[in-house]
C-alpha positions as CSV (number, residue, x, y, z in Angstrom):
1,M,51.7,-15.3,-26.8
2,A,48.7,-15.0,-28.5
3,N,46.6,-17.2,-25.8
4,L,48.1,-14.9,-22.7
5,S,47.2,-11.8,-24.2
6,L,43.9,-13.7,-24.3
7,F,43.4,-14.9,-21.2
8,S,44.8,-11.2,-19.3
9,L,42.1,-9.3,-21.4
10,N,39.0,-11.8,-20.1
11,T,40.3,-11.5,-16.4
12,E,40.1,-7.7,-16.5
13,N,37.2,-7.6,-18.0
14,I,35.6,-10.1,-15.6
15,I,37.2,-7.5,-12.4
16,I,35.7,-4.3,-14.3
17,R,32.3,-6.4,-14.6
18,L,32.7,-7.7,-10.9
19,I,33.7,-3.6,-9.7
20,A,31.1,-2.5,-11.5
21,S,28.3,-4.8,-9.7
22,V,29.7,-4.2,-6.3
23,I,29.4,-0.7,-7.0
24,I,26.1,-0.9,-8.5
25,L,24.5,-3.2,-5.0
26,L,26.6,-0.3,-3.3
27,I,24.1,2.3,-4.7
28,G,20.9,0.5,-5.1
29,F,21.5,-0.4,-1.3
30,I,21.8,3.9,-0.1
31,I,19.3,4.2,-3.2
32,A,17.6,2.3,-1.0
33,R,17.7,3.5,2.2
34,L,17.3,7.0,1.2
35,S,13.9,6.5,-0.7
36,S,12.4,4.9,2.6
37,N,13.4,7.1,4.7
38,L,11.9,9.9,2.3
39,T,9.2,8.2,2.3
40,K,8.7,7.0,6.1
41,K,9.8,10.9,6.4
42,I,6.6,12.2,3.9
43,L,3.7,10.4,5.7
44,N,5.0,10.9,8.4
45,E,4.3,14.8,7.7
46,L,0.8,13.5,5.6
47,E,0.4,11.3,9.3
48,T,-1.0,9.2,7.9
49,N,-0.8,6.0,10.7
50,K,-2.8,9.1,12.5
51,I,-5.3,9.4,10.0
52,L,-6.0,5.7,8.6
53,K,-5.9,5.0,13.0
54,E,-8.8,7.8,14.0
55,Q,-10.6,7.4,10.7
56,A,-10.4,4.0,9.4
57,G,-9.5,2.3,12.2
58,V,-6.4,0.8,10.9
59,K,-4.0,0.4,13.6
60,I,-0.6,-1.2,11.4
61,Q,2.1,1.1,11.2
62,V,1.3,2.2,7.3
63,E,4.7,4.2,7.2
64,E,6.3,2.2,8.0
65,F,5.5,-0.9,6.2
66,L,5.2,1.1,2.7
67,S,9.0,2.8,3.3
68,S,10.2,-0.8,4.2
69,V,8.2,-2.5,-0.1
70,I,9.6,0.8,-1.0
71,K,13.1,-0.3,0.0
72,Y,13.2,-4.4,-0.2
73,I,12.0,-3.3,-4.1
74,I,14.6,-0.9,-4.9
75,Y,16.9,-4.1,-3.4
76,F,15.9,-7.0,-5.5
77,I,16.4,-4.4,-8.7
78,A,19.8,-3.8,-7.9
79,I,20.4,-7.4,-7.8
80,I,18.8,-7.4,-10.5
81,I,20.6,-5.0,-12.4
82,A,24.5,-6.0,-11.3
83,L,23.2,-9.7,-12.2
84,N,23.0,-8.6,-16.0
85,Q,26.1,-6.5,-15.1
86,L,27.8,-10.3,-14.4
87,G,26.1,-12.0,-17.4
88,L,24.2,-13.8,-14.8
89,T,20.8,-12.9,-15.4
90,T,19.0,-14.9,-18.0
91,K,14.7,-15.5,-18.1
92,V,14.5,-17.5,-14.7
93,L,14.8,-14.1,-13.0
94,Y,12.7,-12.3,-14.4
95,A,10.1,-14.5,-14.3
96,L,10.7,-14.7,-10.4
97,L,10.9,-11.0,-10.5
98,I,7.1,-10.7,-12.3
99,T,5.7,-13.4,-9.9
100,I,6.7,-11.7,-6.4
101,L,5.4,-8.3,-8.2
102,V,2.1,-9.5,-8.8
103,I,1.8,-11.5,-5.4
104,L,2.7,-7.9,-4.4
105,V,0.1,-6.6,-6.1
106,G,-1.9,-9.2,-5.1
107,F,-1.9,-8.9,-1.8
108,I,-2.2,-5.2,-1.2
109,I,-5.6,-5.7,-3.3
110,L,-6.4,-8.2,-1.4
111,A,-5.5,-6.1,1.8
112,F,-7.6,-2.5,0.5
113,K,-10.8,-4.2,-1.9
114,D,-13.1,-3.4,0.8
115,F,-11.4,0.2,2.3
116,I,-11.1,1.5,-1.1
117,P,-15.2,1.2,-1.7
118,N,-15.5,2.1,1.7
119,V,-13.5,4.8,1.5
120,V,-15.8,6.4,-1.8
121,A,-18.7,6.3,-0.2
122,G,-18.1,7.9,2.5
123,F,-17.0,10.8,0.6
124,M,-20.4,10.4,-1.9
125,I,-21.5,10.5,1.7
126,Y,-19.8,14.0,3.0
127,Q,-21.0,15.4,-0.6
128,K,-24.2,14.6,-1.0
129,D,-24.8,15.4,3.0
130,K,-27.1,12.2,2.8
131,V,-26.6,11.2,7.2
132,K,-25.3,13.0,9.6
133,P,-24.8,12.8,13.0
134,G,-28.7,13.0,15.0
135,D,-30.1,11.3,11.9
136,V,-32.7,8.7,12.3
137,I,-32.4,6.8,9.9
138,R,-33.3,3.1,8.4
139,V,-31.3,0.9,6.1
140,K,-32.1,-2.2,5.4
141,D,-33.5,-3.9,9.0
142,I,-31.9,-1.7,10.9
143,E,-33.0,1.8,12.8
144,G,-31.8,3.9,14.5
145,K,-30.0,7.4,15.8
146,V,-26.9,8.6,13.7
147,I,-24.3,8.8,16.6
148,H,-20.8,9.3,14.5
149,V,-19.8,9.3,10.6
150,D,-16.5,8.9,9.1
151,L,-14.5,7.6,6.1
152,I,-15.2,3.9,6.5
153,E,-18.4,3.5,8.7
154,T,-21.3,5.0,10.0
155,R,-22.0,4.2,13.3
156,I,-26.0,4.2,14.1
157,K,-27.9,3.4,18.3
158,T,-30.8,1.5,18.3
159,K,-33.5,2.0,20.1
160,K,-32.4,-1.1,22.0
161,N,-29.2,0.6,22.7
162,D,-26.4,-1.1,20.5
163,I,-24.3,0.3,18.3
164,V,-24.1,-0.8,15.6
165,Y,-21.7,-0.7,12.7
166,I,-22.9,-0.2,8.9
167,P,-19.8,0.0,6.4
168,N,-20.4,2.9,4.0
169,S,-20.8,0.9,0.4
170,I,-23.7,-0.7,1.7
171,L,-25.2,3.0,2.6
172,N,-24.5,4.4,-0.6
173,K,-26.2,1.4,-2.1
174,N,-29.0,0.7,0.5
175,E,-32.4,2.7,-0.2
176,V,-31.7,5.3,3.0
177,V,-34.8,6.4,4.8
178,K,-34.7,9.3,6.8
179,L,-37.1,9.0,9.3
180,K,-38.6,12.2,11.7
181,K,-37.2,12.2,14.9
């Protein structure tokens, strides 16, 4: 009789844990969808894709990419919490989570390793008014008239009518000589 009572308590416990896990998954998936849509709306309102395309020449849909990343991270977290509720979470799952996050951070760092220094240099060029369209400059072996300055690069038209794109970080790191027009 005691064994039967213990069995029914254990079965009830398993059923309660299973229902809790399913509820956690459903709530996690709903939160992921809402967070993804909210991120996309906020980035759309800020016109992120348009600004990055015009200013930086970035052709990927950043709004879509970031909203998807957020959605899948929340999915993954919900799955981990649901498995934990079932008692299945092990150190392997945590190691997997850490590995995925490290890889994701690594990809993000590699994707923006040249972008961020150029944007920072672009802000410094704007702030210090170092070069502006119409200036005739020489940087390293390149000499010509500045035709456009944006956050990422500066375009120079040489005497041979070639257009040279110089990353702003190079302008910031090297000596820029303003020549007389």
